[in-house]
C-alpha positions in Angstrom: -8.7 4.1 33.0 -5.9 4.0 30.6 -4.3 7.4 29.3 -4.9 6.1 25.8 -7.2 3.5 24.2 -4.9 0.7 25.1 -5.6 -2.7 26.6 -2.5 -3.3 28.7 -0.5 -6.4 29.1 -1.9 -7.3 32.4 -5.4 -7.5 31.0 -4.1 -9.7 28.1 -2.3 -12.0 30.5 -4.9 -12.5 33.0 -7.6 -13.0 30.3 -9.7 -10.0 30.7 -8.9 -9.1 27.1 -11.5 -11.6 26.0 -15.0 -11.9 24.2 -17.8 -11.8 26.9 -19.1 -15.1 25.9 -16.0 -16.9 27.1 -16.6 -15.5 30.6 -20.1 -16.9 30.3 -18.9 -20.3 29.1 -16.8 -20.4 32.1 -19.7 -19.6 34.3 -21.7 -22.2 32.8 -19.1 -25.0 32.9 -18.3 -24.1 36.6 -21.9 -24.1 37.5 -22.2 -27.6 35.8 -19.0 -28.7 37.5 -17.7 -29.6 34.0 -14.1 -29.1 32.8 -13.3 -31.7 30.1 -9.7 -32.2 28.8 -9.8 -31.1 25.3 -7.5 -30.8 22.3 -8.1 -27.5 20.3 -6.4 -26.4 17.2 -5.7 -23.0 15.7 -6.5 -23.4 12.0 -7.4 -21.1 9.1 -8.3 -23.7 6.3 -9.0 -27.3 6.8 -7.4 -28.7 3.7 -4.6 -27.3 1.5 -5.5 -25.2 -1.5 -2.3 -23.9 -2.8 -2.4 -20.5 -1.0 0.4 -20.3 1.3 0.8 -18.0 4.1 3.4 -17.1 6.7 2.9 -18.2 10.5 3.8 -15.3 12.8 3.1 -14.2 16.3 4.0 -17.5 18.0 6.3 -15.9 20.6 3.4 -13.7 21.9 1.2 -16.8 21.8 3.7 -18.9 23.9 4.0 -16.1 26.4 0.2 -16.0 26.8 -0.1 -19.8 27.4 3.0 -20.3 29.6 2.3 -21.2 33.2 -1.2 -22.7 32.3 -2.0 -26.1 32.6 -1.6 -27.0 29.1 0.6 -28.7 26.4 1.2 -26.9 23.3 2.7 -27.9 19.9 3.0 -25.5 17.0 4.6 -24.9 13.5 7.6 -22.8 14.2 7.3 -19.2 13.3 8.3 -18.2 9.9 7.2 -21.5 8.1 4.7 -21.4 5.4 1.5 -23.2 6.0 -1.5 -24.2 3.7 -4.4 -25.9 5.6 -4.4 -27.7 8.8 -3.4 -26.4 12.4 -0.5 -24.2 13.0 -0.9 -24.8 16.8 -2.4 -27.4 19.1 -3.4 -27.0 22.7 -4.3 -29.8 25.0 -5.5 -29.4 28.6 -8.5 -28.7 30.8 -10.6 -26.4 28.7 -11.0 -23.8 31.5 -7.2 -23.6 31.6 -7.2 -21.4 28.3 -10.9 -20.8 27.5 -10.7 -17.2 27.9 -7.4 -16.5 26.3 -8.9 -17.5 22.8 -9.6 -13.9 21.8 -6.1 -12.6 22.4 -4.3 -15.8 21.3 -6.1 -15.4 17.8 -5.3 -11.7 17.7 -1.7 -12.4 18.2 -1.2 -14.8 15.4 -3.9 -13.7 13.0 -2.7 -10.1 12.6 1.0 -10.9 12.7 0.5 -13.8 10.1 -1.2 -11.5 7.7 1.3 -8.8 7.9 4.4 -11.2 7.6 2.6 -12.7 4.4 2.2 -9.4 2.9 6.0 -8.7 3.7 7.1 -12.0 2.0 4.9 -11.0 -1.1 7.2 -7.7 -1.4 10.5 -9.7 -0.6 9.9 -12.3 -3.4 8.9 -9.5 -5.8 12.2 -7.7 -5.2 14.6 -10.3 -3.8 17.8 -8.3 -4.2 16.5 -5.0 -3.1 16.8 -3.4 0.3 13.2 -3.0 1.7 12.4 -1.0 5.0 8.9 -1.1 6.7 7.4 2.3 6.9 3.9 1.3 7.8 3.9 2.0 11.5 2.0 5.3 11.1 -1.1 3.5 9.7 -1.9 1.6 12.8 -2.5 2.2 16.5 1.0 3.0 18.2 0.5 0.3 20.7 1.0 -2.3 18.0 3.9 -0.6 16.0 6.4 -3.3 17.3 4.1 -6.2 16.1 3.9 -4.4 12.6 7.7 -4.1 12.4 8.5 -7.7 13.7 6.1 -9.1 11.2 7.8 -7.2 8.4 11.1 -8.6 9.5 9.8 -12.1 9.7 8.5 -11.8 6.0 12.0 -10.8 5.0 12.2 -7.1 5.2 15.7 -5.5 6.0 14.7 -2.9 8.6 12.0 -0.5 9.8 11.4 3.1 10.7 9.8 3.1 14.3 12.0 4.0 17.1 10.2 2.6 20.0 9.6 -0.7 18.1 13.4 -0.8 17.6 14.0 -0.5 21.3 11.6 -3.4 22.1 12.9 -5.6 19.4 16.7 -4.8 20.0 17.1 -3.5 16.3 17.9 0.1 15.3 15.4 2.0 13.4 16.2 3.4 9.9 14.9 6.3 8.0 15.8 9.5 5.9 13.9 12.7 6.0 10.3 13.9 5.6 9.0 16.5 3.3 8.3 18.6 6.5 12.1 19.3 6.8 12.2 20.9 3.5 9.1 22.8 4.0 10.3 24.1 7.3 13.1 25.9 5.2 10.6 26.9 2.5 10.2 26.7 -1.2 13.7 27.2 -2.9 15.7 26.5 0.2 16.0 22.7 -0.3 19.8 23.1 -0.2 19.5 24.5 3.4 17.4 21.6 4.4 19.9 19.0 3.0 22.8 20.8 4.6 20.9 20.9 8.0 20.2 17.2 7.8 23.9 16.5 7.0 25.2 18.7 9.8 22.6 17.5 12.4 22.2 13.8 12.1 24.7 11.2 13.6 27.7 10.7 11.5 27.0 7.0 10.9 23.4 7.7 9.5 23.3 7.4 5.7 22.9 10.7 3.9 19.8 10.2 1.9 18.1 13.2 0.5 14.4 13.4 -0.2 14.2 15.0 -3.6 10.6 15.8 -4.8 9.2 18.2 -2.3 8.9 21.3 -4.5 10.3 20.7 -8.0 11.1 18.0 -10.6 12.7 14.9 -9.3 15.7 15.3 -11.6 16.3 18.9 -10.7 16.2 18.4 -6.8 18.3 15.1 -7.3 21.2 17.1 -9.0 20.9 19.9 -6.6 21.2 17.6 -3.6 24.2 15.9 -5.3 25.9 19.3 -5.8 25.1 20.5 -2.3 26.2 17.4 -0.4 28.9 16.1 -2.9 30.7 12.8 -1.9 28.8 12.8 1.3 25.4 12.0 -0.4 24.6 8.3 -0.1 21.3 8.2 -1.8 18.2 10.0 -2.9 14.6 9.2 -2.1 11.6 9.8 -4.3 8.4 9.5 -2.4 5.5 10.4 -4.8 5.2 7.0 -6.5 1.6 6.8 -5.7 0.4 10.1 -6.6 3.0 11.3 -9.3 1.5 11.9 -12.7 3.6 10.3 -15.5 5.7 7.1 -15.9 7.3 6.8 -12.6 9.9 4.0 -13.9 10.9 6.5 -16.7 11.4 9.2 -14.0 13.6 6.9 -12.1 15.7 5.9 -15.1 16.1 9.6 -16.0 17.2 10.4 -12.3 19.8 7.4 -12.6 21.0 8.6 -15.9 21.7 12.1 -14.9 23.4 11.1 -11.7 25.6 8.7 -13.6 26.5 11.3 -16.4 27.9 13.6 -13.7 29.8 11.1 -11.9 27.5 10.1 -9.1 27.1 6.4 -10.0 27.6 5.4 -6.4 24.4 7.3 -5.2 21.7 5.0 -4.6 18.0 5.7 -5.7 15.2 4.7 -3.1 11.4 4.8 -3.8 8.5 5.0 -1.3 4.9 6.0 -1.3 2.0 3.4 -1.7 4.1 0.6 -3.0 3.2 -2.9 -3.3 4.6 -6.0 -4.9 3.5 -5.1 -8.4 5.4 -1.8 -8.0 8.6 -3.5 -6.7 8.6 -6.0 -9.5 8.3 -3.1 -12.0 11.0 -0.9 -10.4 13.5 -3.4 -8.9 16.0 -3.3 -11.7 16.2 0.5 -11.5 15.8 1.3 -7.8 18.2 0.2 -5.1 15.7 0.1 -2.3 12.2 0.6 -1.3 10.1 1.9 1.8 6.9 -0.2 2.0 4.1 1.0 4.4 0.4 0.2 4.1 0.7 -2.9 2.0 2.2 -4.6 5.1 0.7 -2.7 8.0 -2.8 -2.7 6.4 -2.7 -6.4 5.5 -5.9 -8.4 6.1 -5.4 -10.8 9.1 -5.2 -14.5 8.6 -8.7 -15.7 9.4 -7.6 -18.1 12.2 -10.0 -20.0 14.4 -9.6 -22.1 17.4 -11.7 -25.3 17.4 -12.1 -28.2 19.8 -11.3 -31.3 17.9 -11.2 -33.8 20.8 -13.0 -34.0 24.3 -11.8 -36.5 26.9 -9.8 -38.5 24.3 -12.8 -38.6 21.8 -12.8 -37.1 18.4 -15.1 -33.9 18.4 -15.7 -31.0 16.3 -18.3 -28.5 15.1 -20.2 -28.7 11.9 -17.8 -27.9 9.0 -14.6 -28.7 10.9 -12.6 -31.9 11.0 -12.4 -33.7 14.2 -9.3 -35.4 15.8 -5.8 -34.1 16.5 -3.7 -33.3 13.3 -0.2 -32.8 12.3 1.0 -30.9 9.2 4.0 -31.7 6.9 6.4 -30.2 4.3 6.5 -32.6 1.5 9.6 -33.2 -0.6 8.3 -31.2 -3.3 7.7 -28.2 -1.1 4.1 -28.8 -0.7 2.0 -28.9 2.5 0.0 -31.9 3.7 -2.5 -32.5 6.7 -3.0 -35.7 8.5 -4.0 -37.2 11.8 -1.5 -36.8 14.6 -1.5 -40.6 15.6 -0.6 -41.7 12.0 2.4 -41.6 9.7 2.7 -38.7 7.5 3.4 -38.8 3.8 6.6 -40.7 2.7 9.7 -38.3 2.8 7.7 -35.5 4.3 9.1 -33.3 7.4 6.7 -33.0 10.4 6.3 -29.2 11.0 4.6 -29.5 14.5 6.9 -29.2 17.3 6.5 -29.0 21.2 6.7 -25.7 22.8 5.0 -26.1 26.1 4.6 -29.1 28.3 2.6 -28.9 31.6 2.9 -25.2 31.4 6.6 -25.0 31.1 8.1 -23.6 27.9 10.2 -26.3 26.3 11.3 -24.6 23.1 13.2 -21.3 24.2 13.5 -20.2 20.6 9.9 -19.9 19.9 10.2 -16.1 19.6 13.6 -16.0 17.7 13.1 -13.4 15.1 16.1 -14.2 13.0 15.4 -17.9 12.9 11.9 -17.2 11.9 12.9 -14.9 9.0 15.3 -17.4 7.8 12.6 -20.1 7.8 10.2 -17.9 5.7 12.7 -17.3 2.9 13.7 -21.0 2.9 10.1 -22.1 2.7 9.5 -19.4 0.1 12.2 -20.9 -2.1 11.1 -24.6 -1.5 7.5 -23.8 -2.3 8.2 -21.4 -5.1 6.3 -18.8 -3.4 5.5 -15.8 -5.5 6.4 -17.6 -8.7 3.0 -17.1 -10.2 2.7 -13.6 -9.1 
């Protein structure tokens, strides 16, 4: 039994992390000596409806399917999609049947979080945005949260172990707990301890709303740390009574009038895109947590669309292998894979696995995925109506 409630990588890889009915399906097909060659597609919506989402989680999906007797084509991670498949799998059904549960889990959750992150990025395109959401999820998936946030355009994240896994350094400031450990009225001691204790290359950003008025604590932090103070963080945006935008403007004014114009102001605490749009001209950076980590997964399904070369689909789904396209005006189009796409459109489906061998070594490239998301957001004018 696992020390924690964690399904380990071995169970995912060998297909034990599955729904029971796939095991029973395998037993039924094997008893009938039937294993047709199928084409199956991962799809959320059949037709475009103007609601774009970000495709993420492809690297884990490829890792899961590699070495199986399958061919896989997929939309590169980070692209925006709107209807039609994001992934197509072809091969003997029993080669991948029991992997469906994990496969959909990989891409559904990651795509939902990456889409939420992009919502925030387009709301504050010039601001620094860090992911603070790992505390809202099971620690086993913290790296998936932080990675998805980066795909959606965030600049960094707070989780240390996720940083080790992703090859990125975690970022952070200080918690209220540090000030509370020193006690009411002793905030200066907490700020000095932070300055003296953390590595020299870590920004000196003081949390300034633990006990007293934000302006009061900000000015005390500036006096305590002087030129070493890089920024201040205000963390009660979701619970603070009053006009938070006005509070930030007052903080900024009082810093400037005392010659601290180079001290940045950061905000965190229950923030979403609407908050970022409201504050982006007066705040230098944001910490966003639950809006990303608690995002609804994209409702992907894996559906068989061909059996032994013949179109097939369950009721309500479209039969036949399909491709998807980015049109010249930034739109999304769906068409049959064996026919030409719209004039001037770019086909988004690319081969990633052939005969079990990975043929796209960049399927899990995080930087490339983030670049695609931002480029597609601009082309599709994503968020312009928000």
